[in-house]
Each structure stands twice: as structure tokens, then as C-alpha cells.
C-alpha positions in Angstrom: 66.1 44.5 6.5 64.0 45.8 8.8 62.5 43.4 11.6 58.8 42.9 11.6 57.5 41.6 15.2 55.3 38.6 15.1 54.2 37.9 18.7 54.7 40.7 21.5 56.7 39.6 24.8 54.9 40.5 28.1 56.1 38.9 31.6 52.5 37.7 32.9 53.1 35.9 36.2 56.4 35.6 38.4 56.3 32.9 41.7 57.5 34.1 44.8 59.6 31.8 46.4 61.5 31.6 49.7 65.2 31.0 49.4 64.9 27.6 51.0 62.2 26.5 48.8 63.4 28.0 45.7 64.3 24.3 44.3 61.6 22.2 45.5 58.8 24.9 44.5 59.9 25.3 40.6 57.6 25.6 37.8 57.4 22.1 36.1 55.0 22.4 33.5 51.9 24.5 32.5 48.1 24.2 30.8 46.0 27.0 29.8 42.0 27.0 28.8 40.5 30.3 27.9 41.8 32.7 31.1 42.6 29.9 33.3 46.5 28.9 33.9 47.2 25.8 35.6 50.9 25.0 37.0 52.6 22.3 38.1 55.3 22.4 40.4 58.3 19.8 41.3 56.9 19.7 44.9 53.4 17.9 44.0 51.6 21.3 44.1 49.0 22.4 41.5 48.3 25.9 41.3 45.1 27.6 39.2 45.7 31.3 38.2 43.1 33.4 36.4 44.5 35.9 33.5 43.0 39.7 34.3 40.5 40.0 30.9 40.9 42.6 28.1 43.6 41.5 25.8 44.0 37.1 26.2 46.4 37.5 28.9 48.1 40.6 28.2 47.1 43.4 31.0 46.7 46.4 29.9 47.5 49.9 31.6 45.3 50.2 35.4 44.1 46.4 35.1 44.9 44.1 37.7 47.5 41.8 37.2 47.2 37.5 37.7 44.9 36.6 40.6 46.2 33.3 42.0 42.8 31.5 42.7 43.3 27.7 43.9 46.0 25.6 45.3 45.7 21.4 45.5 48.9 19.7 47.4 48.7 16.4 45.8 51.6 14.7 48.1 54.8 15.6 49.6 57.2 14.6 47.0 57.5 14.1 43.1 56.9 16.7 40.6 53.9 17.2 38.6 55.0 15.9 34.8 51.9 16.8 33.0 48.5 19.0 32.9 46.0 18.7 30.7 42.3 20.1 30.7 39.1 18.3 29.8 36.5 21.8 29.1 33.4 19.4 28.1 33.9 17.7 31.5 35.4 20.3 33.4 38.3 18.2 34.3 41.9 18.8 35.2 44.1 15.8 34.4 47.3 15.5 36.3 50.6 13.2 35.6 51.6 13.0 39.1 53.4 9.8 41.0 53.1 7.4 37.2 49.7 8.2 38.1 46.6 10.4 36.1 44.6 11.8 38.6 40.9 14.0 38.0 40.4 17.0 39.5 38.1 19.7 38.9 39.3 22.2 37.2 37.8 25.2 39.1 37.8 23.6 42.8 40.8 21.5 42.1 39.1 19.0 44.1 39.2 15.1 43.4 36.9 13.7 41.0 36.0 10.7 43.5 34.1 8.8 40.5 37.6 8.6 38.5 39.9 6.5 40.0 43.8 6.7 39.2 45.3 5.8 36.2 48.3 3.9 37.2 51.8 3.5 35.5 51.8 6.3 33.2 54.6 7.6 31.7 52.9 10.1 29.0 49.6 10.9 28.3 47.6 13.1 25.4 44.0 14.3 25.2 42.5 13.7 22.0 38.9 15.2 22.0 38.5 16.0 18.3 36.6 12.6 17.3 33.9 12.1 19.8 33.5 15.2 21.7 30.8 16.2 18.7 29.1 12.8 19.0 29.0 12.0 22.3 29.7 13.1 26.0 32.9 11.7 25.9 36.8 12.1 24.7 39.6 10.1 24.1 42.8 9.7 25.9 46.2 8.3 25.4 48.7 6.9 27.5 52.1 5.3 27.5 52.9 2.6 29.9 55.7 3.0 32.4 55.7 -0.7 32.6 55.3 -2.1 29.1 56.3 -0.9 25.9 52.8 0.1 24.9 50.3 2.9 24.2 46.5 2.8 25.4 43.5 4.2 24.3 40.8 5.7 27.1 37.1 7.0 26.7 36.8 9.2 29.1 33.2 10.3 30.4 32.3 12.3 33.0 32.4 9.7 35.8 34.5 6.8 34.2 37.2 6.3 31.9 37.5 2.7 30.0 41.0 1.2 28.1 39.4 0.3 24.9 42.6 -0.4 22.6 46.3 -1.2 23.2 49.0 -0.8 20.5 52.3 -2.4 21.5 55.5 -0.9 20.1 59.2 -2.5 20.1 60.3 0.9 22.1 58.9 2.8 24.8 57.5 6.2 24.2 59.4 9.1 25.2 56.8 11.9 23.1 54.0 11.6 21.7 51.3 13.9 20.2 47.7 12.6 18.9 45.4 14.0 15.7 42.2 12.1 15.2 42.9 8.5 14.9 46.6 9.0 14.4 49.0 9.0 17.1 52.8 10.1 16.1 55.2 8.7 18.8 58.8 9.5 19.2 61.2 6.9 20.7 65.0 6.8 21.9 65.9 6.6 18.2 63.3 6.8 15.8 59.7 8.3 15.3 56.5 6.1 14.5 53.1 7.0 13.3 50.5 4.5 15.0 47.0 4.2 14.1 44.9 4.2 17.1 41.5 2.2 15.3 43.8 -0.4 13.6 46.6 -0.9 15.8 49.3 -0.6 13.1 52.0 1.9 13.1 54.8 3.0 10.5 58.4 3.8 11.4 58.9 7.4 10.1 62.9 7.9 10.0 65.4 7.7 12.9 67.2 10.3 15.3 70.1 10.6 17.6 68.9 12.9 20.1 68.8 12.9 23.9 65.4 12.1 25.6 65.3 15.9 26.3 65.3 16.8 22.7 62.8 14.3 21.2 59.9 16.5 20.1 56.6 16.1 19.3 53.6 18.4 18.1 50.2 18.4 16.7 50.4 21.0 13.7 46.3 20.5 13.4 44.6 19.4 10.5 46.7 16.0 10.4 50.1 17.3 10.7 52.7 16.7 12.9 55.9 18.8 13.8 59.1 16.9 14.6 63.0 17.4 15.9 64.2 15.4 12.9 68.1 14.6 12.3 70.5 17.1 11.8 68.5 19.7 13.5 65.8 19.8 11.4 62.6 20.5 12.0 60.6 17.7 9.9 56.5 18.5 8.9 55.1 14.5 8.6 51.6 14.7 7.5 49.3 11.4 9.2 50.0 9.8 5.8 53.6 9.8 6.4 54.6 12.1 3.8 56.0 15.7 3.5 54.0 18.7 2.3 56.5 21.2 3.5 59.9 21.6 3.1 61.9 20.9 6.7 62.7 23.5 8.7 66.3 24.4 9.8 66.4 25.3 13.6 69.4 25.4 16.3 70.2 22.3 17.6 69.7 22.9 21.5 65.9 22.7 21.0 64.3 22.0 24.3 60.3 22.5 23.0 58.4 23.6 20.1 55.1 24.8 19.5 52.6 26.0 16.5 51.0 29.2 16.2 50.2 29.3 12.6 51.6 30.4 10.6 54.6 30.5 13.1 56.8 27.9 14.6 58.1 28.7 18.0 61.5 27.0 18.9 62.9 27.0 22.7 66.2 27.4 23.9 67.5 27.8 27.2 68.2 31.5 26.4 65.7 32.4 23.4 63.1 32.3 21.8 62.9 31.9 17.9 60.1 32.5 15.6 59.9 30.9 12.1 57.3 31.4 9.2 55.9 28.0 8.2 55.3 29.5 5.0 59.3 30.3 3.7 60.5 28.3 6.8 62.6 32.0 7.7 63.8 33.2 11.1 61.2 36.2 11.7 61.9 37.0 15.5 63.7 36.2 18.5 63.0 36.9 22.0 65.6 36.4 24.8 64.0 34.4 27.6 67.0 32.9 30.1 66.6 29.9 31.8 63.2 28.6 29.6 62.1 25.3 30.8 59.4 24.8 28.4 56.4 26.4 26.3 52.6 26.1 25.5 50.6 27.1 22.8 47.4 28.7 23.3 44.7 30.0 20.9 46.6 33.4 19.6 50.5 32.7 20.7 52.4 30.3 23.6 53.2 30.6 27.3 57.1 30.3 28.0 57.6 29.1 31.4 60.9 29.2 33.7 61.2 27.8 36.8 59.1 30.8 38.3 57.9 33.4 35.9 55.3 32.7 33.0 55.6 35.2 29.9 52.9 35.6 27.1 53.8 36.1 23.6 50.9 37.2 21.8 50.4 37.0 17.8 50.3 40.4 16.6 47.2 40.6 14.6 48.3 39.4 10.9 46.1 42.8 9.7 48.8 45.2 11.1 51.6 42.0 10.6 51.1 42.8 6.4 50.2 46.2 7.0 53.6 46.7 8.5 55.2 44.6 5.4 53.2 46.9 3.2 54.6 50.3 5.0 58.3 48.6 3.9 57.1 48.0 0.4 57.8 44.0 1.1 54.6 43.3 -0.7 55.7 39.7 -1.7 56.3 38.8 1.9 53.0 40.1 2.6 51.0 38.2 0.7 52.9 35.0 0.9 52.3 35.6 4.9 48.5 36.3 3.7 48.9 33.2 1.6 49.8 30.6 3.9 46.8 31.8 6.7 44.2 31.3 4.3 45.9 28.0 2.8 45.4 26.7 6.4 42.7 28.1 8.1 40.6 30.8 5.3 39.1 33.7 6.6 36.6 36.4 4.9 38.5 39.1 6.8 41.5 38.9 4.7 40.4 38.9 2.1 40.1 42.8 1.3 43.3 43.0 2.5 44.9 40.3 0.5 43.6 41.7 -2.6 45.2 44.8 -1.8 48.6 43.8 -0.8 48.1 41.8 -4.5 47.4 45.1 -6.3 50.5 46.8 -4.7 52.8 43.5 -5.5 51.5 44.0 -9.0 52.6 47.6 -9.4 56.1 46.5 -8.3 56.3 44.2 -10.9 54.7 46.6 -13.3 57.1 49.4 -12.7 59.9 46.7 -13.2 58.3 45.5 -16.4 57.4 42.4 -15.1 53.6 42.1 -16.8 53.0 38.4 -17.0 53.7 38.7 -12.6 51.4 41.9 -12.7 49.1 40.8 -14.7 48.0 37.6 -12.1 48.5 40.1 -9.3 45.9 42.4 -10.4 43.4 40.1 -11.7 43.8 38.2 -8.4 43.6 41.4 -6.0 40.3 42.4 -8.5 41.9 45.8 -9.6 39.6 48.4 -10.4 41.2 49.2 -14.2 40.5 52.4 -13.9 43.6 52.3 -11.5 45.6 51.3 -14.1 44.3 53.7 -16.7 44.9 56.8 -14.9 48.6 56.3 -15.2 49.1 56.2 -18.9 49.0 59.7 -20.6 46.7 59.7 -23.8 44.7 57.2 -21.7 43.6 58.7 -18.9 41.5 60.8 -20.7 38.9 57.9 -21.1 38.2 58.4 -17.3 35.4 60.6 -15.6 35.9 63.6 -13.9 34.7 62.2 -10.4 36.7 58.9 -10.2 39.1 59.1 -7.2 41.8 56.9 -6.7 41.9 54.3 -3.5 45.2 53.2 -3.7 47.6 54.2 -1.3 50.8 56.3 -3.1 53.5 54.1 -4.3 57.0 54.7 -5.0 57.5 54.3 -8.5 60.5 53.4 -10.4 59.7 55.0 -13.5 57.1 57.8 -14.5 55.2 56.8 -17.8 54.7 60.6 -18.9 58.4 60.6 -19.1 58.6 57.1 -20.5 56.2 58.1 -23.5 58.3 60.9 -24.5 62.0 59.5 -24.2 61.2 56.0 -24.8 58.6 55.0 -26.8 60.1 51.6 -27.1 59.4 50.6 -23.5 56.7 52.7 -23.3 54.5 50.4 -26.2 55.6 47.5 -23.8 53.5 49.4 -21.4 50.4 49.9 -23.7 50.8 46.4 -25.2 50.0 45.4 -21.2 47.3 47.4 -20.8 45.6 46.2 -23.6 46.1 42.6 -22.3 45.1 43.3 -18.9 41.6 44.9 -20.1 40.8 42.2 -22.4 41.1 39.5 -20.0 39.1 41.9 -17.1 36.6 43.1 -20.0 33.1 41.5 -19.2 34.3 40.0 -15.7 32.8 41.3 -12.7 36.1 43.0 -11.8 35.7 45.0 -15.6 31.4 45.6 -15.2 32.6 48.0 -12.4 33.7 50.4 -15.1 33.1 48.9 -18.4 32.5 52.6 -20.2 36.2 53.8 -19.1 37.6 49.9 -20.1 35.9 50.2 -23.5 37.0 53.9 -24.5 40.4 52.9 -23.2 40.7 50.2 -25.0 39.4 52.1 -28.2 41.9 54.5 -27.9 44.7 51.8 -27.1 44.0 49.9 -30.4 44.1 53.2 -32.4 47.1 53.9 -30.9 49.0 51.0 -31.4 47.3 50.6 -34.7 45.6 47.7 -33.9 43.7 46.8 -36.5 42.0 43.5 -35.9 41.1 43.8 -32.0 39.9 47.8 -32.5 37.7 46.1 -35.4 36.5 43.0 -33.0 36.2 45.9 -30.3 33.4 48.0 -31.9 31.7 45.1 -34.1 30.2 43.2 -31.0 28.4 44.6 -28.3 30.4 47.5 -26.4 29.8 50.6 -24.1 31.5 53.3 -25.6 30.3 56.5 -25.7 30.0 57.8 -29.2 30.7 61.6 -28.3 34.1 60.7 -26.9 35.0 57.9 -29.3 33.7 59.5 -32.5 36.3 62.2 -32.8 39.6 59.7 -32.0 38.1 57.0 -35.2 37.6 60.4 -37.3 41.0 62.3 -36.5 42.9 58.7 -37.2 41.2 58.2 -40.2 39.4 54.6 -39.1 36.3 55.1 -41.1 35.7 51.7 -41.1 35.5 51.1 -37.7 33.4 54.1 -37.0 31.1 52.5 -39.0 31.0 49.5 -37.4 31.0 51.2 -33.7 27.8 53.3 -35.5 26.1 49.7 -36.4 27.0 48.4 -33.1 25.0 51.1 -31.7 21.8 50.7 -33.6 22.3 53.3 -36.1 22.5 51.2 -39.2 22.2 53.8 -41.6 25.2 56.2 -39.7 26.8 52.8 -40.5 26.4 52.3 -43.8 26.7 56.1 -45.0 30.3 55.9 -43.6 31.1 52.8 -45.7 29.6 54.3 -48.5 32.0 57.4 -48.2 34.6 54.9 -48.0 33.7 53.1 -51.1 32.7 56.5 -53.2 36.6 57.4 -52.1 35.3 60.7 -50.2 37.2 58.6 -47.4 40.6 56.6 -46.8 40.6 53.6 -44.8 43.0 51.1 -46.3 41.4 48.9 -43.2 39.0 46.9 -45.1 40.1 45.7 -48.3 35.9 44.8 -49.6 33.7 47.8 -48.1 31.4 47.5 -51.1 30.8 43.6 -49.9 30.9 44.1 -46.5 28.5 46.4 -47.1 26.1 44.1 -49.3 26.4 41.9 -46.4 25.6 43.7 -43.9 22.3 45.0 -45.5 21.3 41.0 -46.6 21.8 40.1 -42.9 19.9 43.9 -41.8 16.5 43.7 -40.0 15.7 47.4 -40.6 14.3 47.3 -43.8 14.2 50.9 -44.2 18.0 50.8 -44.2 18.0 48.2 -46.5 15.8 50.2 -49.1 17.8 53.2 -48.6 20.3 51.8 -49.8 19.6 49.3 -52.5 19.6 51.5 -55.1 23.1 52.7 -54.6 24.1 48.9 -53.9 22.7 47.5 -57.2 24.0 50.8 -59.3 27.8 49.8 -58.4 27.5 45.9 -59.1 24.3 44.3 -60.1 25.4 40.6 -59.6 26.7 41.4 -55.8 24.5 44.0 -55.1 21.3 41.2 -55.9 23.0 39.0 -52.7 21.2 41.7 -50.4 18.0 40.3 -51.3 18.5 36.6 -52.4 21.0 36.1 -49.1 18.3 36.7 -46.2 17.4 34.3 -44.0 14.1 32.7 -45.3 11.8 34.3 -42.5 12.9 37.9 -43.2 12.8 38.2 -46.9 11.5 40.9 -48.6 7.9 41.2 -50.7 8.6 39.4 -54.0 6.8 42.5 -56.2 8.6 44.8 -54.3 11.7 43.7 -55.3 11.0 43.3 -58.8 9.8 46.7 -59.2 13.1 48.0 -58.1 15.0 45.5 -60.1 13.1 47.2 -63.6 15.8 49.4 -63.7 18.6 46.5 -63.6 18.4 44.1 -66.2 21.1 41.9 -65.1 19.9 41.6 -60.9 16.2 41.3 -62.3 17.1 38.1 -64.3 19.5 36.7 -61.0 16.6 37.7 -58.7 14.3 35.9 -61.1 16.3 32.7 -61.2 16.7 32.8 -57.2 12.6 32.3 -57.3 12.4 29.8 -59.5 15.8 28.0 -58.5 15.4 28.2 -55.3 12.3 29.2 -54.1 10.6 26.9 -56.6 8.0 29.4 -57.6 5.3 28.2 -60.1 4.1 31.5 -60.7 3.4 32.4 -64.6 4.3 35.5 -64.3 8.0 35.0 -62.9 8.7 31.8 -65.3 7.6 34.6 -68.1 9.8 37.3 -67.0 12.6 34.9 -66.6 12.5 34.2 -70.1 12.2 37.5 -71.4 14.8 38.6 -69.1 17.4 35.6 -71.2 16.2 36.9 -74.4 16.9 40.8 -73.4 20.1 39.2 -72.0 21.1 37.5 -75.0 19.9 40.2 -77.4 22.3 42.6 -75.2 25.3 39.8 -75.1 25.1 39.7 -79.7 27.3 42.5 -79.4 29.5 42.2 -76.6 30.4 38.9 -75.8 29.8 35.1 -76.2 25.8 34.3 -75.6 26.3 30.3 -75.0 25.6 30.5 -71.2 22.9 32.7 -71.6 20.7 31.1 -74.1 21.9 27.6 -72.5 20.0 28.8 -69.6 17.1 30.0 -71.9 16.7 26.7 -73.9 16.9 24.9 -70.1 14.2 27.1 -69.2 11.8 26.8 -72.3 12.3 23.0 -72.3 12.2 22.2 -68.3 9.3 24.9 -67.2 5.7 24.5 -67.2 4.9 27.4 -65.9 5.4 30.0 -68.7 3.1 31.2 -71.3 4.1 30.1 -74.6 1.9 32.5 -76.6 3.1 35.3 -74.6 6.8 34.5 -74.5 6.7 33.9 -78.5 4.8 36.6 -79.3 7.3 39.2 -77.8 10.3 36.9 -79.4 8.4 37.5 -83.0 8.9 41.1 -82.3 12.0 41.5 -80.7 14.4 39.2 -82.8 15.1 36.8 -85.0 18.1 35.4 -84.4 16.8 33.1 -81.5 16.0 30.5 -83.8 16.4 27.5 -82.1 14.6 28.9 -78.7 11.6 29.6 -81.3 11.9 26.1 -82.5 11.8 25.1 -78.7 8.5 27.3 -78.2 7.2 25.8 -81.4 7.3 22.3 -80.4 5.3 23.2 -76.8 2.4 24.1 -79.0 2.9 20.8 -80.9 4.2 22.2 -83.6 7.1 19.6 -84.4 7.0 20.7 -88.3 7.4 23.8 -88.0 10.0 23.9 -85.3 12.2 21.4 -87.8 11.4 23.4 -90.4 13.0 27.1 -88.6 16.0 24.5 -87.4 17.0 23.1 -91.0 15.7 26.0 -93.2 16.4 29.0 -91.3 18.9 28.3 -88.7 20.8 25.8 -91.0 21.9 23.8 -88.4 21.2 20.1 -89.0 22.8 18.4 -86.1 20.1 21.0 -83.9 17.2 19.6 -85.6 18.1 15.7 -84.5 19.2 17.2 -81.2 15.9 18.6 -81.2 13.9 15.3 -82.2 16.0 13.2 -79.2 14.7 16.4 -76.4 11.7 16.5 -77.4 11.1 12.5 -77.4 12.3 12.5 -73.8 9.9 10.8 -71.5 7.8 9.7 -74.5 7.5 6.1 -76.5 9.5 4.8 -79.3 6.7 5.6 -81.4 6.4 9.4 -81.2 10.6 9.5 -81.9 10.1 7.6 -84.8 7.2 10.4 -85.8 10.0 13.1 -85.5 12.5 11.6 -87.2 10.3 10.8 -89.9 9.0 14.5 -89.8 12.9 15.6 -90.2 13.1 13.0 -93.1 10.5 14.5 -95.1 12.1 17.7 -94.4 15.5 16.7 -95.4 13.9 14.9 -98.8 12.0 18.0 -99.5 15.2 19.5 -100.8 18.1 18.1 -103.0 20.5 19.9 -101.2 20.2 18.0 -97.6 20.5 14.6 -99.4 23.6 13.4 -97.5 21.8 14.5 -94.3 18.8 12.3 -94.9 21.0 9.5 -95.6 23.0 10.4 -92.5 19.8 10.2 -90.7 18.9 7.0 -92.1 22.0 5.7 -91.0 22.3 6.8 -87.5 19.1 5.6 -86.5 18.1 2.3 -88.1 16.7 1.0 -84.5 14.4 4.0 -84.7 12.9 4.3 -88.1 11.1 1.3 -89.6 12.1 0.2 -93.3 8.5 -0.2 -94.3 8.0 3.3 -93.6 11.1 5.0 -95.0 10.8 3.0 -98.4 7.5 5.0 -98.6 9.0 8.4 -98.5 12.5 7.6 -100.5 12.2 9.4 -104.0 12.1 6.7 -106.9 15.6 8.1 -108.1 17.3 7.0 -105.3 19.1 3.5 -105.7 19.3 0.8 -103.3 22.8 1.2 -103.0 22.5 4.6 -101.4 19.8 2.9 -98.7 21.5 -0.1 -98.6 23.4 0.4 -95.0 20.0 1.3 -93.3 18.4 -1.1 -95.0 20.6 -4.1 -94.0 20.8 -2.3 -90.4 17.0 -2.1 -90.2 16.5 -5.6 -91.6 18.9 -6.9 -88.8 17.2 -5.2 -86.4 13.4 -5.9 -87.4 14.6 -9.7 -87.4 16.2 -9.5 -84.1 12.9 -8.0 -82.8 11.1 -10.6 -84.8 13.2 -13.3 -83.3 13.1 -11.9 -79.4 8.7 -11.5 -79.8 9.0 -15.2 -81.1 10.9 -16.3 -78.0 8.7 -14.5 -75.7 6.0 -15.9 -77.4 7.1 -19.3 -76.9 8.1 -18.8 -72.9 4.5 -17.8 -72.6 3.5 -20.9 -73.8 5.7 -22.9 -72.4 4.6 -21.2 -69.1 0.6 -21.3 -70.2 1.4 -25.4 -70.9 2.5 -25.4 -67.1 -0.5 -23.8 -65.6 -2.8 -26.3 -67.8 -0.8 -29.8 -67.0 -1.4 -28.1 -63.3 -5.0 -27.7 -63.7 -5.4 -31.4 -65.3 -3.5 -32.7 -62.7 -5.5 -31.0 -60.1 -8.9 -31.9 -61.8 -8.3 -35.8 -62.2 -7.9 -35.8 -57.9 -10.3 -37.2 -55.7 -10.8 -35.1 -52.4 -12.3 -36.5 -49.6 -13.8 -34.1 -47.4 -15.0 -35.4 -43.8 -17.1 -33.9 -41.4 -14.9 -31.3 -39.6 -12.7 -30.6 -41.9 -11.2 -27.2 -41.3 -10.4 -24.3 -44.3 -6.2 -24.3 -43.9 -6.8 -20.4 -44.1 -9.3 -19.4 -42.0 -9.6 -22.6 -39.6 -13.4 -22.7 -40.1 -15.4 -26.0 -41.0 -16.0 -26.7 -44.7 -20.0 -26.6 -44.6 -20.6 -25.7 -48.5 -20.0 -28.4 -51.2 -18.1 -26.0 -52.9 -14.2 -25.5 -52.2 -10.4 -24.9 -53.6 -7.5 -26.8 -53.6 -4.0 -25.2 -53.5 -1.0 -26.5 -55.4 -0.2 -28.1 -51.7 -3.5 -30.0 -51.8 -5.1 -28.1 -48.8 -8.8 -27.2 -48.6 -9.4 -24.1 -48.3 -13.1 -22.0 -48.8 -13.4 -20.2 -52.5 -13.9 -16.9 -50.7 -10.4 -17.3 -49.0 -7.4 -15.5 -50.5 -5.6 -18.0 -51.7 -4.0 -19.9 -55.4 -6.6 -22.3 -55.6 -6.2 -24.7 -58.5 -9.3 -25.6 -58.8 
């Protein structure tokens, strides 16, 4: 695999030494801030260098080289162990001769106000906590005499120890991140909280002092040289969120320039990705002693040289990976950078690479991965549509692809002709992707092309359900493009739905009518007529409803009526207009009148009259066709219960229309008070004695018992007027002994009747009479007892003496009893006669 350079390598400084001074003046440590580079040497000297401007330390052709600015000799011996800058105060902190000294960053003159911090073995600056809050930073030092670390607050002219944290072993290496200090001792690593003073052991190691590495990665994470040559990533909480990095055994130092980890060995520097843990680059550096992380790379130094490794811009790295079609690696690189420090400048690049990586999976039939990458990369749906033969006609002529050419592993045009099964999977993926982005910001950029492509796709796949859903709900399909496609594939029902979704209701229903009439063949909808009726019942375009109302009712009056009675309450048609239309459709008229009366509770006399006459008409029609009990039952119920029809009007029409609806005639006669005539019709014309008795019960409903007895006696008289109804008269008496009074019945019975014939009635009637008489006597006795009780109370009250004192209060109103008249309740309390209560006297 071809190597992609992560860093560019430049030699930026070479220390010129005399042969006799070579060993004494070698570089021991370096520090960098902006273009300022500081060198600490073995002979206690500090050098200030200034890098040339331009490319952050990488001189361009024609530019001057690094410039030596200042030199400060600290003493005659002992090496400079550490250098750290404090830009807030323009201080340079130098660890020399086991003491921390402060110099001016630019003049290298000692800061007189800051005395040396004695007996220091290691130190590290932490400027992330207080620098933004006050004019001070924190400094962490490890003692060269005691097993502890100290925390100093550093100001412009003083530093003070604010805390000490004891350790079990001497620190060999340390790094600081906020309030957390990671310490490496001779055999283990520790985490210390400089606020609470607590420490936790991480894990042991078996490295020599020179191989103990502790480096801060920022964001609360440390990089440690762990056991078995593993670079361990440890959060300040003590947990690891990344897998360990396998690196060489002889690592002298490690630095971080995200997303890369750099490890230094005596002869080589290795660059590892913090994202995928792979080695990305190696640089030969003979005699390297240490490295320093900078804002855009690292500085590596030997005894006399300084090298700059500058991070190649991530955009260039990813573009190089894209050119090699290593899209997944490019995405991994960008994801790692964005996860560590999100940058808007990488978003567009990340989207473009996601799309390219998606196409790799697409051509390998990795559709689920491709779908995720296309959505993540916000792929223009037209870029995908243009690849499909037959679907690419959905694109406008002015569309230009913005994706770089990709080496496709297969051509969909060839696949469409040679492998329809596989091509079908590609079509299904296109539908899945377009559905996912439709209605989103990604799809709204080209919504017309998306909807048109989906329509052609569903037609191609025979996907009736999704096609119908697309054309039914709001869409932006162009009718001039889509109608020919639907007609060509006989998708007439969907064609009508497309018309409707675009507001062309009449064209939509015309199309469906042709299907219902057999002019078009489309089995995709099993009940086209029902759909037309439902659509008309919901349609607010009244002209369209009236246009197809006749056709609907001609086809089926009962179902067609729903276009009027299934409408929303606030969208109903004028009743008279509907009734006028219904004149040609008797069944529909009947159903609509039922709707008006039973559902809308109409009290108009005309509606009730017309419904009764409609029932009559329907009954007469059904006499020869079928069982008319259902219709006559509705008619009779209307005649009994409705209070709003005109009896004379209905009865007059009936006399003319039919002589067969005798029960209904009887009901009408009864509504006028002609109960005798009604019973005559039922007994002599209808010949249904049970109907006559049922008439008496129904007519007496809600009336007193006397009225019911009168009706039964009337019926008895009719029975007795004919010898043929003698047995019916006897049955009437025996069935109603509680209603008919014996004394009134005896007056009506013929003299020829024997006592034995009416004995059952007489016995039951007399028994009922005696029972009622005894019940009346019992009630009277109970009443007399109650009256007697009240009289006793009255008598007791009238004989009682009451003393009315001055200032006596009424029990009810609490006012004085000033009048001679007063009352007394049953409890003996006095009150005014005018006050509410139950007085006894």
C-alpha cells in the first residue's frame, strides 16, 4: 500500500561547535512558543532562536534561516534539564542545578522578583485552570529530597506553594491536565488530584528510568509507556477509552499532534494514527534525543541539530487518500479529527468523501453501508439517479454532476441488460434511499426529480402500495412527465390519485369512472366504485360532486347515497337540492330521509311525510319482489313514534295507493282518535286478532290504566258482535283479568253465555278485585294510623305549658320573641310563626 505522508521533515537548526566543546555544549532540552525556540545545553547555557516567518518554521526558498537572538550563561557546570514558557508573564522557566529560575522570554534576563525554587527534580506548567480567571498560572514541581509534589501559584512577581501531595515513590516523569497530575515512578503510574490530594494507582511497569513516558494528550487524557511495549491511553478518571498502541521497545519519548502519536527511538521517529492504531510514516533521525510537541507538529533534537516535522494539512492528506480510492481511511482520519476538535472547514470535505466511500459500497452491493454514507455525506439524490438506465430521464437537462469520476466495478446499463435479478436489488436500493431523503433538506433540493424517479421506480418494480402512497399524498410530480408513464403501464387508478393530489378532482374521478365502467383495466384497486363514493363524500369541490352524483346513484343507490350522508357536519349540501336530485332514485330518497330524521333529528313535517310515503312506495314495490317485513316495520315505527307528520295527508295517499297496508291504516286511524275504526280494520279487514290486541297495548303506552281498559272493552265489543270471534273474546277476557273490570264486562256479555264460559275470567278478576280492595283497606288503615300519630303529638303539644321569658330567642332566626304568637317544634324549641320549620302548635 502506498504511504501517505502525515508530516513533512525539515532541518531547521544546526549548532556549530568546536571539536573540544562538542560534548560540553550539546543540546539537552528545547522549548517553543510561536516562532521563539529556546535551547538548554549541557554547559548550563540557554539560547533564544527565532524561526523565520512564513510556514511555521519551514523556511521557503529565498527566506532567511533561523536566527540566533540571545544567549544566557547560567553557570560553569550542570546541564539545563527543562525549559517551559509562561507567555502570560513573558517568563521562561529554567530547571538547572536542581532549581527553577525565571528569565525574561525575550531578553533572557533574570526576573529578580521571582527567587529560585530550590530542590526541584521535575516541573510542569498547568495554565488551563487559572490563566483565564486571574493573572496567575499553576506550576507543579517534584522535590529532589522528599517523595512529594508541590503545587505553586505563579504570578508576575511571586510564586507561592499552595499544596503538597505526598507519594510513596519519587516521581520520574509527570504531566498535568487541569487538576489532574499523572506521575510515573520507578515501577508504576499514578493519578493525583491536586485539589483533594488523593492519588490512585493505574498499573505497574518494568521500564528503566529513561523509558518512563508520561505525556498529556489534552481533553483529560494521558499517553503512557505501558508494560509489554504498549502505549496506553488513560483518561483522568482512570479508564481507557482507546485500545493500546503497540510501539517499539526502545521508545525514548512520545508526542501528540492529533490525530497522530509520534514515538522517538535513537535512530527513527515513527508516526502512528490515534484513530486506527496503524503506523503511517517513519523518519530516520540518527542520534535523536528528544521531541517537543508544537501547535502544528513536533520539534526533534539531537545533540546539535533541531528538525521540524510539520503536520501536512489534513485536507491534503485526505485528498491524497481519495486519489488512491482509500475512502474508508480518509473518513476514519476526518472522523478522528472532528471527534477531537470539530472544525467546520472539514465538514464539506467529510461529506464528499462519505459519498465517494458510499459509491464503493454501492458497487459492491453493500447497500446498507452505502445508504448510511450517502445520507451522512448529504449526497445529491440526482447523483445516484443519473446512474440508472430508464430512471435517468427524470433529471433536467441542466443537471451537472459534481462528483469526481469513480472507477466503477460494474456498469448498471450492462447489468440492466444481462442480470435483471441483481439489477432489481439496485432498483430496490434506489427506492429505499430516495424514500429516506424525501422531505428532508437533502431531498428538497431536487424534490421534483426525487418524486418523478420514485414514480418510475415503483412502476418498474410493480410496487403498487408505495406507488399509491406517493401519488395520493402531496407530491411535486410533473403531470406532463408522469401521466404518460402511468398510462403506458395501465396504472389508471394511480393516475386518478395523481390528478387528485394536484387538485384536478374532476379528471381524477373521470379516470376512476372509466375503470368502474370497464373502459380501463387496472386490478390494483378492488373497489373503485367504493373509492369514488368515499372521495366524493370528502370532496369540498361541490361542482365535482354534482357532476358525478347521478352516475354514482345510478350504479348503486344505497352506496351512492353516502356522498351526502357521510359528509362532515360543516360541509353538508342544501337539503332541498339533495331531495330534488333524489326524486329519480326512490331508495336513495328513502335513505336520505332516514338520515335527516334519525341522524339530524329533523322536525320538518314535510320530511316526515315524505319518509312515510317513501316507505309506502317501497313496501308496494317489495310486495312482489321480497319479504317486506323490514320496510313495514320501519314504517309502523315511524307512524307510532313521529309527532311531526300530517296524518290526513299520509292517510289520504294511502287510501288511493293501497288497500293492503291495513295495520298502517289502523295506526293512522288511532292517531286521529278513531280507535274503534282502527280495531275494526284489524279484526274484520286484516283478520289478525293478535295485531288487534297488540294495537291496544301499543296505543295505551304512556297512558293510564283506564284508557287501556277502554281499548280492550272496545275490542271485546267488536269480538262479541260476531259469533265467529267468540273464542277470541273469551281469550281476551282470560288474558287480561287485571285490566278488565268484571262489572263492566258482564254488562257487555250476551245473555246466551254461560257462567262456565267466563268462570276463569270471573275468578281471576274477582281475586284481583278483592286483592285491590284489601290493598286499599290496608293503605287506608296505614293512613289512619299515621293520622292518629299526628293527633297524639298535637294533643301532647297542646297540653304542654311554655314559659316565655324576656329576651327569649327564636331557635331559627335568633331574634327576640316579642309577639304573643309563637310555635314549638317537636323538640320543644320556640320559634316565630313566620320562621320556616315544622311547628306542632
